[in-house]
All heavy atoms as TSV, in Angstrom:
chain	resi	resn	atom	element	x	y	z
A	1	MET	N	N	0.830	-1.163	0.003
A	1	MET	CA	C	0.043	0.045	-0.003
A	1	MET	C	C	0.887	1.220	0.098
A	1	MET	O	O	1.883	1.338	0.808
A	1	MET	CB	C	-0.906	-0.082	1.196
A	1	MET	CG	C	-1.724	1.306	1.407
A	1	MET	SD	S	-2.918	1.135	2.819
A	1	MET	CE	C	-4.363	1.598	1.977
A	2	PRO	N	N	0.667	2.188	-0.749
A	2	PRO	CA	C	1.448	3.430	-0.857
A	2	PRO	C	C	1.301	4.232	0.436
A	2	PRO	O	O	0.224	4.195	1.059
A	2	PRO	CB	C	0.878	4.075	-2.048
A	2	PRO	CG	C	-0.534	3.651	-2.178
A	2	PRO	CD	C	-0.661	2.288	-1.813
A	3	GLU	N	N	2.373	4.926	0.766
A	3	GLU	CA	C	2.412	5.846	1.836
A	3	GLU	C	C	1.506	7.060	1.619
A	3	GLU	O	O	1.659	7.656	0.446
A	3	GLU	CB	C	3.856	6.245	2.168
A	3	GLU	CG	C	4.678	5.098	2.748
A	3	GLU	CD	C	4.335	4.724	4.093
A	3	GLU	OE1	O	3.899	5.547	5.008
A	3	GLU	OE2	O	4.376	3.494	4.428
A	4	ILE	N	N	0.654	7.434	2.472
A	4	ILE	CA	C	-0.142	8.648	2.324
A	4	ILE	C	C	0.094	9.546	3.651
A	4	ILE	O	O	0.656	9.077	4.591
A	4	ILE	CB	C	-1.598	8.326	2.212
A	4	ILE	CG1	C	-2.168	7.579	3.454
A	4	ILE	CG2	C	-1.952	7.496	0.919
A	4	ILE	CD1	C	-3.683	7.398	3.376
A	5	LYS	N	N	-0.127	10.739	3.428
A	5	LYS	CA	C	0.098	11.855	4.418
A	5	LYS	C	C	-0.658	11.605	5.663
A	5	LYS	O	O	-0.196	11.725	6.768
A	5	LYS	CB	C	0.039	13.209	3.909
A	5	LYS	CG	C	0.584	14.294	4.808
A	5	LYS	CD	C	0.679	15.503	4.062
A	5	LYS	CE	C	1.510	16.564	4.921
A	5	LYS	NZ	N	2.797	16.845	4.357
A	6	LEU	N	N	-1.911	11.382	5.485
A	6	LEU	CA	C	-2.886	11.176	6.747
A	6	LEU	C	C	-2.592	9.852	7.409
A	6	LEU	O	O	-2.628	8.760	6.772
A	6	LEU	CB	C	-4.243	11.243	6.284
A	6	LEU	CG	C	-5.290	11.142	7.312
A	6	LEU	CD1	C	-5.250	12.383	8.205
A	6	LEU	CD2	C	-6.772	11.040	6.664
A	7	ALA	N	N	-2.345	9.987	8.718
A	7	ALA	CA	C	-2.210	8.742	9.547
A	7	ALA	C	C	-3.512	8.030	9.669
A	7	ALA	O	O	-4.548	8.591	9.481
A	7	ALA	CB	C	-1.661	9.101	10.914
A	8	ARG	N	N	-3.423	6.678	10.015
A	8	ARG	CA	C	-4.631	6.028	10.308
A	8	ARG	C	C	-5.436	6.665	11.458
A	8	ARG	O	O	-4.908	7.167	12.411
A	8	ARG	CB	C	-4.172	4.639	10.709
A	8	ARG	CG	C	-5.432	3.668	10.878
A	8	ARG	CD	C	-5.099	2.325	11.176
A	8	ARG	NE	N	-6.264	1.478	11.121
A	8	ARG	CZ	C	-6.259	0.200	10.911
A	8	ARG	NH1	N	-5.084	-0.433	10.608
A	8	ARG	NH2	N	-7.381	-0.403	10.866
A	9	LEU	N	N	-6.822	6.707	11.222
A	9	LEU	CA	C	-7.657	7.389	12.228
A	9	LEU	C	C	-7.578	6.567	13.516
A	9	LEU	O	O	-7.542	5.376	13.474
A	9	LEU	CB	C	-9.065	7.525	11.713
A	9	LEU	CG	C	-9.166	8.462	10.523
A	9	LEU	CD1	C	-10.509	8.450	10.098
A	9	LEU	CD2	C	-8.660	9.827	10.797
A	10	PRO	N	N	-7.598	7.308	14.615
A	10	PRO	CA	C	-7.677	6.597	15.972
A	10	PRO	C	C	-9.000	5.991	16.232
A	10	PRO	O	O	-9.944	6.297	15.552
A	10	PRO	CB	C	-7.330	7.713	16.978
A	10	PRO	CG	C	-7.921	8.850	16.314
A	10	PRO	CD	C	-7.596	8.685	14.742
A	11	ASP	N	N	-9.094	5.054	17.104
A	11	ASP	CA	C	-10.379	4.438	17.568
A	11	ASP	C	C	-11.287	5.536	18.071
A	11	ASP	O	O	-10.919	6.341	18.805
A	11	ASP	CB	C	-10.056	3.407	18.641
A	11	ASP	CG	C	-11.338	2.744	19.107
A	11	ASP	OD1	O	-12.407	2.867	18.373
A	11	ASP	OD2	O	-11.247	1.979	20.133
A	12	ARG	N	N	-12.467	5.596	17.461
A	12	ARG	CA	C	-13.387	6.645	17.893
A	12	ARG	C	C	-14.678	6.050	18.406
A	12	ARG	O	O	-15.664	6.648	18.533
A	12	ARG	CB	C	-13.791	7.426	16.472
A	12	ARG	CG	C	-12.634	8.259	15.962
A	12	ARG	CD	C	-12.995	8.888	14.690
A	12	ARG	NE	N	-13.657	8.022	13.721
A	12	ARG	CZ	C	-13.051	7.458	12.789
A	12	ARG	NH1	N	-11.774	7.632	12.394
A	12	ARG	NH2	N	-13.715	6.586	11.926
A	13	THR	N	N	-14.505	4.810	19.008
A	13	THR	CA	C	-15.602	4.293	19.692
A	13	THR	C	C	-15.847	5.061	21.064
A	13	THR	O	O	-14.844	5.189	21.738
A	13	THR	CB	C	-15.277	2.767	20.040
A	13	THR	OG1	O	-14.920	2.115	18.876
A	13	THR	CG2	C	-16.454	1.990	20.761
A	14	THR	N	N	-17.023	5.425	21.176
A	14	THR	CA	C	-17.217	6.285	22.482
A	14	THR	C	C	-17.398	5.326	23.708
A	14	THR	O	O	-17.826	4.183	23.470
A	14	THR	CB	C	-18.487	7.113	22.332
A	14	THR	OG1	O	-19.639	6.330	22.060
A	14	THR	CG2	C	-18.354	8.214	21.290
A	15	MET	N	N	-17.011	5.744	24.819
A	15	MET	CA	C	-17.142	5.038	26.015
A	15	MET	C	C	-18.245	5.839	26.914
A	15	MET	O	O	-18.041	6.994	27.170
A	15	MET	CB	C	-15.795	4.899	26.774
A	15	MET	CG	C	-14.734	4.326	25.872
A	15	MET	SD	S	-15.039	2.712	25.380
A	15	MET	CE	C	-14.865	1.780	26.871
A	16	LYS	N	N	-19.071	5.028	27.485
A	16	LYS	CA	C	-20.120	5.738	28.382
A	16	LYS	C	C	-19.515	5.651	29.842
A	16	LYS	O	O	-19.051	4.728	30.252
A	16	LYS	CB	C	-21.445	5.047	28.328
A	16	LYS	CG	C	-22.442	5.715	29.219
A	16	LYS	CD	C	-23.940	5.484	28.631
A	16	LYS	CE	C	-24.918	6.189	29.445
A	16	LYS	NZ	N	-25.565	7.153	28.774
A	17	LEU	N	N	-19.535	6.853	30.505
A	17	LEU	CA	C	-19.084	6.996	31.787
A	17	LEU	C	C	-20.064	7.701	32.660
A	17	LEU	O	O	-20.498	8.784	32.229
A	17	LEU	CB	C	-17.779	7.792	31.793
A	17	LEU	CG	C	-17.175	8.063	32.963
A	17	LEU	CD1	C	-16.589	6.814	33.615
A	17	LEU	CD2	C	-15.907	9.041	32.791
A	18	ALA	N	N	-20.477	7.120	33.757
A	18	ALA	CA	C	-21.404	7.673	34.632
A	18	ALA	C	C	-20.668	8.153	35.906
A	18	ALA	O	O	-19.940	7.535	36.549
A	18	ALA	CB	C	-22.553	6.806	35.120
A	19	ILE	N	N	-20.997	9.483	36.323
A	19	ILE	CA	C	-20.338	9.948	37.469
A	19	ILE	C	C	-21.363	10.668	38.453
A	19	ILE	O	O	-22.534	11.082	37.938
A	19	ILE	CB	C	-19.308	11.036	37.135
A	19	ILE	CG1	C	-19.819	12.343	36.473
A	19	ILE	CG2	C	-18.116	10.368	36.367
A	19	ILE	CD1	C	-18.866	13.457	36.347
A	20	SER	N	N	-21.134	10.801	39.594
A	20	SER	CA	C	-21.958	11.477	40.571
A	20	SER	C	C	-21.056	12.759	41.048
A	20	SER	O	O	-19.854	12.659	41.248
A	20	SER	CB	C	-22.348	10.790	41.741
A	20	SER	OG	O	-23.033	9.628	41.442
A	21	VAL	N	N	-21.723	13.998	41.103
A	21	VAL	CA	C	-21.045	15.192	41.610
A	21	VAL	C	C	-21.669	15.724	42.663
A	21	VAL	O	O	-22.891	15.503	42.972
A	21	VAL	CB	C	-20.865	16.195	40.432
A	21	VAL	CG1	C	-19.996	15.569	39.198
A	21	VAL	CG2	C	-22.218	16.584	39.946
A	22	MET	N	N	-21.026	16.547	43.448
A	22	MET	CA	C	-21.477	17.209	44.544
A	22	MET	C	C	-22.446	18.418	44.114
A	22	MET	O	O	-22.231	18.892	42.899
A	22	MET	CB	C	-20.421	17.808	45.457
A	22	MET	CG	C	-19.418	16.766	45.986
A	22	MET	SD	S	-20.303	15.572	47.063
A	22	MET	CE	C	-20.617	16.512	48.455
A	23	PRO	N	N	-23.371	18.841	44.799
A	23	PRO	CA	C	-24.384	19.859	44.375
A	23	PRO	C	C	-23.643	21.183	43.960
A	23	PRO	O	O	-24.053	21.695	42.945
A	23	PRO	CB	C	-25.114	20.179	45.595
A	23	PRO	CG	C	-25.184	18.839	46.354
A	23	PRO	CD	C	-23.771	18.332	46.140
A	24	ASP	N	N	-22.552	21.561	44.565
A	24	ASP	CA	C	-21.978	22.881	44.172
A	24	ASP	C	C	-21.182	22.648	42.740
A	24	ASP	O	O	-21.205	23.599	42.081
A	24	ASP	CB	C	-20.860	23.303	45.242
A	24	ASP	CG	C	-19.854	22.280	45.444
A	24	ASP	OD1	O	-19.974	21.071	45.381
A	24	ASP	OD2	O	-18.646	22.712	45.978
A	25	LEU	N	N	-20.653	21.474	42.505
A	25	LEU	CA	C	-20.164	21.317	41.157
A	25	LEU	C	C	-21.178	21.209	40.138
A	25	LEU	O	O	-20.963	21.719	38.943
A	25	LEU	CB	C	-19.275	20.033	41.127
A	25	LEU	CG	C	-18.645	19.567	39.770
A	25	LEU	CD1	C	-17.815	20.777	39.167
A	25	LEU	CD2	C	-17.811	18.309	39.898
A	26	HIS	N	N	-22.299	20.553	40.447
A	26	HIS	CA	C	-23.439	20.465	39.468
A	26	HIS	C	C	-23.887	21.933	39.158
A	26	HIS	O	O	-24.104	22.215	38.035
A	26	HIS	CB	C	-24.561	19.726	40.060
A	26	HIS	CG	C	-25.750	19.545	39.192
A	26	HIS	ND1	N	-26.842	20.342	39.434
A	26	HIS	CD2	C	-26.019	18.797	38.178
A	26	HIS	CE1	C	-27.733	19.929	38.422
A	26	HIS	NE2	N	-27.150	19.052	37.667
A	27	GLN	N	N	-23.955	22.798	40.100
A	27	GLN	CA	C	-24.344	24.200	39.964
A	27	GLN	C	C	-23.353	24.854	39.091
A	27	GLN	O	O	-23.735	25.612	38.154
A	27	GLN	CB	C	-24.568	24.984	41.259
A	27	GLN	CG	C	-24.968	26.419	41.175
A	27	GLN	CD	C	-26.312	26.550	40.450
A	27	GLN	OE1	O	-27.254	25.730	40.663
A	27	GLN	NE2	N	-26.461	27.598	39.667
A	28	ALA	N	N	-22.065	24.685	39.335
A	28	ALA	CA	C	-20.995	25.311	38.604
A	28	ALA	C	C	-20.988	24.941	37.142
A	28	ALA	O	O	-20.855	25.642	36.201
A	28	ALA	CB	C	-19.624	25.061	39.150
A	29	LEU	N	N	-21.322	23.577	36.834
A	29	LEU	CA	C	-21.414	23.058	35.463
A	29	LEU	C	C	-22.596	23.717	34.757
A	29	LEU	O	O	-22.521	24.093	33.550
A	29	LEU	CB	C	-21.513	21.496	35.552
A	29	LEU	CG	C	-20.247	20.782	35.974
A	29	LEU	CD1	C	-20.587	19.262	36.215
A	29	LEU	CD2	C	-19.165	20.873	34.867
A	30	ASN	N	N	-23.744	23.827	35.462
A	30	ASN	CA	C	-24.882	24.571	34.801
A	30	ASN	C	C	-24.570	26.030	34.520
A	30	ASN	O	O	-25.003	26.505	33.513
A	30	ASN	CB	C	-26.063	24.365	35.769
A	30	ASN	CG	C	-26.734	22.900	35.590
A	30	ASN	OD1	O	-26.768	22.460	34.488
A	30	ASN	ND2	N	-27.017	22.392	36.693
A	31	GLU	N	N	-23.828	26.553	35.428
A	31	GLU	CA	C	-23.480	27.962	35.159
A	31	GLU	C	C	-22.412	28.058	33.929
A	31	GLU	O	O	-22.512	28.940	33.222
A	31	GLU	CB	C	-22.779	28.561	36.435
A	31	GLU	CG	C	-23.870	28.795	37.476
A	31	GLU	CD	C	-23.202	29.241	38.856
A	31	GLU	OE1	O	-21.930	29.381	38.936
A	31	GLU	OE2	O	-23.955	29.291	39.836
A	32	TYR	N	N	-21.546	27.054	33.846
A	32	TYR	CA	C	-20.654	27.076	32.739
A	32	TYR	C	C	-21.447	26.926	31.350
A	32	TYR	O	O	-21.093	27.538	30.312
A	32	TYR	CB	C	-19.681	25.873	32.763
A	32	TYR	CG	C	-18.415	26.119	31.878
A	32	TYR	CD1	C	-17.329	26.793	32.374
A	32	TYR	CD2	C	-18.538	25.647	30.618
A	32	TYR	CE1	C	-16.305	26.945	31.557
A	32	TYR	CE2	C	-17.434	25.869	29.813
A	32	TYR	CZ	C	-16.280	26.488	30.243
A	32	TYR	OH	O	-15.247	26.630	29.349
A	33	VAL	N	N	-22.520	26.064	31.356
A	33	VAL	CA	C	-23.348	25.966	30.243
A	33	VAL	C	C	-24.021	27.400	29.795
A	33	VAL	O	O	-23.939	27.746	28.635
A	33	VAL	CB	C	-24.525	25.013	30.454
A	33	VAL	CG1	C	-25.710	25.218	29.400
A	33	VAL	CG2	C	-24.005	23.560	30.594
A	34	ASP	N	N	-24.343	28.133	30.912
A	34	ASP	CA	C	-24.921	29.540	30.561
A	34	ASP	C	C	-23.777	30.399	29.949
A	34	ASP	O	O	-23.876	31.168	29.057
A	34	ASP	CB	C	-25.448	30.182	31.867
A	34	ASP	CG	C	-26.563	29.384	32.400
A	34	ASP	OD1	O	-27.250	28.756	31.649
A	34	ASP	OD2	O	-26.808	29.572	33.637
A	35	ALA	N	N	-22.432	30.261	30.555
A	35	ALA	CA	C	-21.403	31.224	30.018
A	35	ALA	C	C	-21.076	30.649	28.552
A	35	ALA	O	O	-20.771	31.548	27.840
A	35	ALA	CB	C	-20.177	30.899	30.946
A	36	TYR	N	N	-21.111	29.429	28.325
A	36	TYR	CA	C	-20.801	28.916	26.970
A	36	TYR	C	C	-21.820	29.456	25.978
A	36	TYR	O	O	-21.497	29.943	24.840
A	36	TYR	CB	C	-20.815	27.360	26.883
A	36	TYR	CG	C	-20.490	26.873	25.663
A	36	TYR	CD1	C	-19.213	26.430	25.289
A	36	TYR	CD2	C	-21.567	26.593	24.698
A	36	TYR	CE1	C	-18.912	25.871	24.016
A	36	TYR	CE2	C	-21.216	26.060	23.415
A	36	TYR	CZ	C	-19.938	25.679	23.045
A	36	TYR	OH	O	-19.521	25.230	21.909
A	37	GLU	N	N	-23.110	29.444	26.424
A	37	GLU	CA	C	-24.216	29.985	25.530
A	37	GLU	C	C	-23.905	31.422	25.322
A	37	GLU	O	O	-24.097	32.035	24.187
A	37	GLU	CB	C	-25.536	29.735	26.129
A	37	GLU	CG	C	-26.629	30.322	25.255
A	37	GLU	CD	C	-27.986	29.916	25.894
A	37	GLU	OE1	O	-28.131	29.721	27.095
A	37	GLU	OE2	O	-29.004	29.958	25.018
A	38	ALA	N	N	-23.537	32.225	26.340
A	38	ALA	CA	C	-23.300	33.736	26.133
A	38	ALA	C	C	-22.186	33.937	25.177
A	38	ALA	O	O	-22.158	34.854	24.481
A	38	ALA	CB	C	-23.104	34.256	27.569
A	39	ALA	N	N	-21.126	33.032	25.318
A	39	ALA	CA	C	-19.932	33.228	24.479
A	39	ALA	C	C	-20.215	32.792	23.068
A	39	ALA	O	O	-19.732	33.605	22.194
A	39	ALA	CB	C	-18.742	32.491	25.046
A	40	TYR	N	N	-20.873	31.734	22.829
A	40	TYR	CA	C	-20.994	31.230	21.456
A	40	TYR	C	C	-22.462	31.294	20.817
A	40	TYR	O	O	-22.580	31.015	19.724
A	40	TYR	CB	C	-20.459	29.835	21.472
A	40	TYR	CG	C	-19.017	29.738	21.837
A	40	TYR	CD1	C	-18.661	29.186	23.011
A	40	TYR	CD2	C	-18.040	30.275	20.984
A	40	TYR	CE1	C	-17.342	29.174	23.319
A	40	TYR	CE2	C	-16.750	30.209	21.312
A	40	TYR	CZ	C	-16.309	29.646	22.445
A	40	TYR	OH	O	-15.075	29.674	22.912
A	41	GLY	N	N	-23.391	31.727	21.664
A	41	GLY	CA	C	-24.782	31.776	21.036
A	41	GLY	C	C	-25.471	30.512	20.786
A	41	GLY	O	O	-26.432	30.452	20.140
A	42	GLN	N	N	-24.879	29.384	21.342
A	42	GLN	CA	C	-25.549	28.110	21.165
A	42	GLN	C	C	-25.506	27.408	22.535
A	42	GLN	O	O	-24.435	27.385	23.215
A	42	GLN	CB	C	-24.690	27.339	20.170
A	42	GLN	CG	C	-25.295	25.886	19.883
A	42	GLN	CD	C	-24.560	25.294	18.744
A	42	GLN	OE1	O	-23.885	25.936	17.975
A	42	GLN	NE2	N	-24.771	24.018	18.654
A	43	ARG	N	N	-26.525	26.788	22.911
A	43	ARG	CA	C	-26.619	26.176	24.089
A	43	ARG	C	C	-26.326	24.735	23.874
A	43	ARG	O	O	-26.762	24.039	23.053
A	43	ARG	CB	C	-28.093	26.258	24.801
A	43	ARG	CG	C	-28.248	25.672	26.170
A	43	ARG	CD	C	-29.311	26.490	26.836
A	43	ARG	NE	N	-29.334	26.133	28.273
A	43	ARG	CZ	C	-28.760	26.874	29.208
A	43	ARG	NH1	N	-28.049	27.925	28.948
A	43	ARG	NH2	N	-28.748	26.432	30.532
A	44	GLU	N	N	-25.425	24.218	24.812
A	44	GLU	CA	C	-24.999	22.827	24.811
A	44	GLU	C	C	-25.348	22.155	26.107
A	44	GLU	O	O	-25.366	23.034	27.148
A	44	GLU	CB	C	-23.559	22.669	24.564
A	44	GLU	CG	C	-23.102	23.272	23.234
A	44	GLU	CD	C	-23.493	22.359	21.998
A	44	GLU	OE1	O	-24.050	21.309	22.208
A	44	GLU	OE2	O	-23.299	22.867	20.814
A	45	SER	N	N	-25.554	20.866	26.256
A	45	SER	CA	C	-25.723	20.296	27.471
A	45	SER	C	C	-24.562	20.096	28.257
A	45	SER	O	O	-23.407	20.042	27.728
A	45	SER	CB	C	-26.424	19.001	27.342
A	45	SER	OG	O	-25.636	17.977	26.755
A	46	VAL	N	N	-24.605	19.901	29.540
A	46	VAL	CA	C	-23.432	19.657	30.456
A	46	VAL	C	C	-22.732	18.308	29.944
A	46	VAL	O	O	-21.552	18.266	29.844
A	46	VAL	CB	C	-23.859	19.489	31.951
A	46	VAL	CG1	C	-22.826	18.871	32.740
A	46	VAL	CG2	C	-24.370	20.810	32.512
A	47	ALA	N	N	-23.634	17.355	29.636
A	47	ALA	CA	C	-23.086	16.037	29.129
A	47	ALA	C	C	-22.288	16.230	27.858
A	47	ALA	O	O	-21.183	15.535	27.690
A	47	ALA	CB	C	-24.186	15.048	28.954
A	48	ASP	N	N	-22.650	17.150	26.982
A	48	ASP	CA	C	-21.875	17.463	25.783
A	48	ASP	C	C	-20.589	18.200	25.972
A	48	ASP	O	O	-19.608	17.984	25.244
A	48	ASP	CB	C	-22.685	18.107	24.728
A	48	ASP	CG	C	-23.749	17.300	24.102
A	48	ASP	OD1	O	-23.649	16.057	24.168
A	48	ASP	OD2	O	-24.725	17.773	23.686
A	49	LEU	N	N	-20.533	19.111	27.009
A	49	LEU	CA	C	-19.405	19.843	27.359
A	49	LEU	C	C	-18.268	19.170	28.105
A	49	LEU	O	O	-17.055	19.373	27.922
A	49	LEU	CB	C	-19.835	21.098	28.068
A	49	LEU	CG	C	-20.618	22.174	27.192
A	49	LEU	CD1	C	-21.001	23.422	28.123
A	49	LEU	CD2	C	-19.925	22.653	26.067
A	50	ILE	N	N	-18.758	18.292	28.989
A	50	ILE	CA	C	-17.820	17.658	29.859
A	50	ILE	C	C	-16.584	16.924	29.194
A	50	ILE	O	O	-15.550	17.015	29.583
A	50	ILE	CB	C	-18.543	16.645	30.899
A	50	ILE	CG1	C	-19.316	17.541	32.000
A	50	ILE	CG2	C	-17.548	15.729	31.596
A	50	ILE	CD1	C	-20.076	16.700	32.952
A	51	PRO	N	N	-16.892	16.060	28.204
A	51	PRO	CA	C	-15.760	15.548	27.532
A	51	PRO	C	C	-14.632	16.454	27.042
A	51	PRO	O	O	-13.447	16.223	27.106
A	51	PRO	CB	C	-16.355	14.526	26.373
A	51	PRO	CG	C	-17.750	14.401	26.679
A	51	PRO	CD	C	-18.092	15.699	27.547
A	52	PHE	N	N	-15.123	17.609	26.473
A	52	PHE	CA	C	-14.156	18.540	26.065
A	52	PHE	C	C	-13.472	19.336	27.165
A	52	PHE	O	O	-12.326	19.711	27.062
A	52	PHE	CB	C	-14.918	19.506	25.039
A	52	PHE	CG	C	-15.407	18.907	23.808
A	52	PHE	CD1	C	-16.723	18.452	23.795
A	52	PHE	CD2	C	-14.545	18.581	22.742
A	52	PHE	CE1	C	-17.181	17.790	22.687
A	52	PHE	CE2	C	-15.036	17.966	21.569
A	52	PHE	CZ	C	-16.359	17.551	21.522
A	53	MET	N	N	-14.203	19.542	28.202
A	53	MET	CA	C	-13.549	20.126	29.460
A	53	MET	C	C	-12.549	19.247	30.018
A	53	MET	O	O	-11.524	19.759	30.366
A	53	MET	CB	C	-14.732	20.416	30.426
A	53	MET	CG	C	-15.714	21.468	29.914
A	53	MET	SD	S	-17.223	21.508	31.054
A	53	MET	CE	C	-16.610	22.451	32.390
A	54	LEU	N	N	-12.786	17.865	30.138
A	54	LEU	CA	C	-11.802	16.985	30.653
A	54	LEU	C	C	-10.605	16.902	29.681
A	54	LEU	O	O	-9.504	16.947	30.118
A	54	LEU	CB	C	-12.423	15.618	30.795
A	54	LEU	CG	C	-13.480	15.519	31.961
A	54	LEU	CD1	C	-14.159	14.168	31.938
A	54	LEU	CD2	C	-12.855	15.736	33.333
A	55	ALA	N	N	-10.771	16.875	28.384
A	55	ALA	CA	C	-9.685	16.797	27.510
A	55	ALA	C	C	-8.820	18.062	27.545
A	55	ALA	O	O	-7.640	17.901	27.601
A	55	ALA	CB	C	-10.213	16.578	25.980
A	56	SER	N	N	-9.439	19.190	27.670
A	56	SER	CA	C	-8.749	20.436	27.785
A	56	SER	C	C	-7.872	20.456	29.152
A	56	SER	O	O	-6.745	20.892	29.139
A	56	SER	CB	C	-9.734	21.573	27.769
A	56	SER	OG	O	-8.988	22.871	27.959
A	57	PHE	N	N	-8.484	19.978	30.194
A	57	PHE	CA	C	-7.900	19.888	31.411
A	57	PHE	C	C	-6.581	18.998	31.400
A	57	PHE	O	O	-5.453	19.330	31.766
A	57	PHE	CB	C	-8.701	19.430	32.535
A	57	PHE	CG	C	-8.028	19.185	33.903
A	57	PHE	CD1	C	-7.694	20.203	34.697
A	57	PHE	CD2	C	-7.659	17.838	34.232
A	57	PHE	CE1	C	-7.050	20.021	35.891
A	57	PHE	CE2	C	-7.005	17.702	35.386
A	57	PHE	CZ	C	-6.692	18.674	36.320
A	58	LEU	N	N	-6.759	17.789	30.840
A	58	LEU	CA	C	-5.667	16.859	30.656
A	58	LEU	C	C	-4.479	17.427	29.889
A	58	LEU	O	O	-3.340	17.177	30.029
A	58	LEU	CB	C	-6.203	15.473	30.253
A	58	LEU	CG	C	-7.083	14.766	31.222
A	58	LEU	CD1	C	-7.578	13.481	30.467
A	58	LEU	CD2	C	-6.273	14.401	32.503
A	59	GLU	N	N	-4.951	18.097	28.644
A	59	GLU	CA	C	-3.933	18.603	27.683
A	59	GLU	C	C	-3.086	19.649	28.347
A	59	GLU	O	O	-2.002	19.914	28.027
A	59	GLU	CB	C	-4.617	19.065	26.517
A	59	GLU	CG	C	-5.162	17.970	25.597
A	59	GLU	CD	C	-6.019	18.301	24.554
A	59	GLU	OE1	O	-6.179	19.626	24.328
A	59	GLU	OE2	O	-6.571	17.516	23.870
A	60	SER	N	N	-3.702	20.429	29.318
A	60	SER	CA	C	-3.022	21.507	29.955
A	60	SER	C	C	-2.177	21.161	31.093
A	60	SER	O	O	-1.462	22.038	31.713
A	60	SER	CB	C	-3.989	22.588	30.348
A	60	SER	OG	O	-4.773	22.147	31.486
A	61	ASP	N	N	-2.195	19.934	31.697
A	61	ASP	CA	C	-1.527	19.513	32.776
A	61	ASP	C	C	-0.136	19.070	32.330
A	61	ASP	O	O	-0.014	17.861	31.919
A	61	ASP	CB	C	-2.336	18.315	33.564
A	61	ASP	CG	C	-1.730	17.979	34.881
A	61	ASP	OD1	O	-0.465	18.045	34.960
A	61	ASP	OD2	O	-2.515	17.716	35.768
A	62	ARG	N	N	0.881	19.787	32.543
A	62	ARG	CA	C	2.170	19.507	32.062
A	62	ARG	C	C	2.878	18.297	32.884
A	62	ARG	O	O	3.513	17.491	32.253
A	62	ARG	CB	C	3.126	20.747	32.255
A	62	ARG	CG	C	2.657	21.804	31.148
A	62	ARG	CD	C	3.697	23.013	31.318
A	62	ARG	NE	N	3.265	24.068	30.483
A	62	ARG	CZ	C	3.950	24.911	29.975
A	62	ARG	NH1	N	5.300	24.911	30.191
A	62	ARG	NH2	N	3.554	25.830	29.091
A	63	ALA	N	N	2.574	18.225	34.174
A	63	ALA	CA	C	3.157	17.098	34.965
A	63	ALA	C	C	2.477	15.824	34.464
A	63	ALA	O	O	3.204	14.833	34.281
A	63	ALA	CB	C	2.847	17.357	36.388
A	64	PHE	N	N	1.195	15.875	34.231
A	64	PHE	CA	C	0.633	14.638	33.612
A	64	PHE	C	C	1.177	14.182	32.299
A	64	PHE	O	O	1.453	13.092	32.079
A	64	PHE	CB	C	-0.925	14.850	33.617
A	64	PHE	CG	C	-1.578	13.601	32.899
A	64	PHE	CD1	C	-1.787	12.358	33.652
A	64	PHE	CD2	C	-2.265	13.797	31.685
A	64	PHE	CE1	C	-2.261	11.342	33.028
A	64	PHE	CE2	C	-2.839	12.793	31.124
A	64	PHE	CZ	C	-2.900	11.495	31.701
A	65	ALA	N	N	1.271	15.217	31.396
A	65	ALA	CA	C	1.933	15.028	30.034
A	65	ALA	C	C	3.276	14.383	30.133
A	65	ALA	O	O	3.563	13.434	29.402
A	65	ALA	CB	C	1.847	16.192	29.247
A	66	ALA	N	N	4.086	14.883	31.018
A	66	ALA	CA	C	5.440	14.403	31.263
A	66	ALA	C	C	5.463	12.962	31.756
A	66	ALA	O	O	6.107	12.070	31.250
A	66	ALA	CB	C	6.311	15.282	32.210
A	67	ALA	N	N	4.606	12.715	32.714
A	67	ALA	CA	C	4.521	11.348	33.295
A	67	ALA	C	C	4.037	10.354	32.237
A	67	ALA	O	O	4.570	9.327	32.118
A	67	ALA	CB	C	3.523	11.340	34.538
A	68	ARG	N	N	3.102	10.774	31.430
A	68	ARG	CA	C	2.432	9.916	30.429
A	68	ARG	C	C	3.571	9.691	29.353
A	68	ARG	O	O	3.657	8.485	28.904
A	68	ARG	CB	C	1.265	10.669	29.873
A	68	ARG	CG	C	0.377	9.744	29.013
A	68	ARG	CD	C	-0.736	10.547	28.486
A	68	ARG	NE	N	-1.662	9.629	27.856
A	68	ARG	CZ	C	-2.719	10.053	27.092
A	68	ARG	NH1	N	-2.911	11.350	26.938
A	68	ARG	NH2	N	-3.540	9.291	26.529
A	69	LYS	N	N	4.307	10.692	29.002
A	69	LYS	CA	C	5.305	10.463	27.973
A	69	LYS	C	C	6.424	9.553	28.507
A	69	LYS	O	O	6.985	8.695	27.819
A	69	LYS	CB	C	5.995	11.868	27.641
A	69	LYS	CG	C	6.932	11.744	26.458
A	69	LYS	CD	C	7.358	13.205	26.169
A	69	LYS	CE	C	8.308	13.188	24.973
A	69	LYS	NZ	N	8.685	14.522	24.569
A	70	SER	N	N	6.857	9.651	29.789
A	70	SER	CA	C	7.808	8.847	30.425
A	70	SER	C	C	7.400	7.394	30.462
A	70	SER	O	O	8.114	6.489	30.214
A	70	SER	CB	C	8.087	9.328	31.769
A	70	SER	OG	O	8.947	8.580	32.480
A	71	ARG	N	N	6.153	7.229	30.734
A	71	ARG	CA	C	5.567	5.786	30.783
A	71	ARG	C	C	5.550	5.181	29.417
A	71	ARG	O	O	5.812	3.973	29.315
A	71	ARG	CB	C	4.149	5.868	31.353
A	71	ARG	CG	C	4.000	5.370	32.822
A	71	ARG	CD	C	2.565	5.202	33.187
A	71	ARG	NE	N	1.745	6.266	32.683
A	71	ARG	CZ	C	1.148	7.076	33.402
A	71	ARG	NH1	N	1.193	6.925	34.741
A	71	ARG	NH2	N	0.349	7.955	32.862
A	72	SER	N	N	5.294	5.955	28.370
A	72	SER	CA	C	5.168	5.425	27.024
A	72	SER	C	C	6.567	5.020	26.531
A	72	SER	O	O	6.649	4.157	25.581
A	72	SER	CB	C	4.505	6.412	26.071
A	72	SER	OG	O	5.288	7.466	25.811
A	73	ARG	N	N	7.568	5.521	27.103
A	73	ARG	CA	C	8.907	5.205	26.612
A	73	ARG	C	C	9.373	3.848	27.262
A	73	ARG	O	O	10.395	3.169	26.771
A	73	ARG	CB	C	9.958	6.244	27.028
A	73	ARG	CG	C	9.778	7.537	26.195
A	73	ARG	CD	C	10.869	8.458	26.668
A	73	ARG	NE	N	10.530	9.764	26.113
A	73	ARG	CZ	C	11.008	10.842	26.618
A	73	ARG	NH1	N	11.937	10.919	27.536
A	73	ARG	NH2	N	10.643	12.022	26.222
A	74	GLN	N	N	8.706	3.370	28.232
A	74	GLN	CA	C	9.239	2.202	29.021
A	74	GLN	C	C	8.720	0.972	28.295
A	74	GLN	O	O	7.857	0.711	27.612
A	74	GLN	CB	C	8.649	2.208	30.505
A	74	GLN	CG	C	9.248	3.325	31.264
A	74	GLN	CD	C	8.583	3.449	32.640
A	74	GLN	OE1	O	7.587	2.624	32.876
A	74	GLN	NE2	N	9.077	4.261	33.448
């Protein structure tokens, strides 16, 4: 097969995850939905925003990225 520029697409199978949160976090997440709507003019559900919020958090954690990179080398 010839080499192409685009790498093979990653596994995109979604995983369902159920969590329980404290009332103050639930309130903050609902307020974030309001802030998102004010910023972008489109209302999204908490469930739709959480995966992107978590991904953003993990991508911004330098210590986690370094540990993950170190583990992948082993």
